N, C-alpha and C positions, 0 to 999 in steps of 0.2 A: 636359958636366956628368955626373957619375957618379951613378947612382941607388943608393939604399941597398938592400942585399940582406938586411937584417935582417928577420926575420919578427916580426909583432906578438905580444905576449904572449897575446892573445885566441886566435890561431891555435894556439899551443902548448897552451893549456888545452883547447880544443875537440878537438884531436888526442888529448890524453891521455884525455879523457872517452870519446871514440869507441873508442879501443883498450881501455880498461877495460871498457866495456859489451860489446864483442865477446868479451873474455876471460871475462867473467862468463857470457855466453850459451853459450860453448863449454863451460864447466865444468858448467852446468846440463844441457846436452845430453848430456855424457859421463856425469854422475851418473844420468840417467834411462835411458840406453842400456845401461850396464854393470851387471850384477847381481852383488852380492857373494855371494848364495846364492839357490838355487832349491829349492823343496820343496813338500810337501803336508802339510796338517793336516786331521784328521777330527774331527768333533764335531757338536754341535747348534747351529744358527743361533739365537742368542739376541737379538741386537740389531743393527739396521741403520738408519742414518739419514743424510740429507744435512745437513751442518753448515757453518757459517762465516758471517762477516759480509760480507766481500767475495769471498773465494775459497770457493765452495761445493765441498765434497768429500764423498764417500760414505765413512762410517766404520762399521765393524762389530765385532761381538764374537762369537766362536765359543767355546762351552763345550766344552772338550776332554773326551773320555771318560777318566775316571780309574779306577784300580784301586779296588775297593770299600774304603772306610775311609780313602782318601787325600783330601787337600784338593783341591777342584776347581780346575782351571787354566783360564785364559781366554786366548784368542789374539785380540789386538786388531789390526785390519787396516784398510787403506784401499783404495779402488777408484777407478781413474781412468777406466775405460772404461764409458760409460753402458749398453752392451749387457750387460756382465757384471753391472752393478748391477741391471738388470732380472731377470736370471737368479737372482741372490741373493735379491731380494725375493720371488720366486716360491717359494723354498725355506725361508722363515721357519718356524721351529719344527721343521724336519725335520733328519734326520741327513745331513750332507753331507761331501764331501771338497773342500777348497779348494786350488787350485794357486796358489802365490805366488812372487814375486821379492822379494828384499831389496835396497833401494837405500840406501846409507849416504852421509851428507854433504850432503843437500839443505838449503839454507840457509833455507828458509821453509816454513811449513805450507800454503802455497797448493797444493802438490802432494799433500798428505795429512798427517794428524796423526801417522802412524807411518812406520816404515821398511819395513813389509811391504805390498806391493801385490798384491792378488789379481788373477790374470789368467784364471782359469777355475774353474768349480764343477761338481760332479757329485753327484747324490743317491746316498746309500748305502742300498741296499735290503737288509733283513735277511730271510733265509728262515726257515722253520719250525724249523730246527736252531739258530738264533741266530747263524749265520755271516753275515758281510757280503758282499753282492754288489754290485759296481759295474756299472752298465749299460754 
């Protein structure tokens, strides 16, 4: 008697779901590993809080230093690293320089509300002549 070599439809559906989940995980890993841009922004730390219903993320607002008479500009950012979040909390109200990476294409806000992820912070110290000094 020959046995049927046909696979069940349940097996095909499970295989498809596993492959789709692996491809989605690979896409997320790639989007978080590859930076579209890297840079620095300087200004005054204005707002910083942990937000979210299920996925708690650190979100902040940096008031950029503008030319006198120009409209103020804000840099909205996210932080994934708790150690960096602690450093930023310690700098509230101070003039700082934020080092960030831009990650485009993340499908959910569980990784942060913005495309800009701060990875480092330095306080900007101004000397008596009004020039900025980075420690």
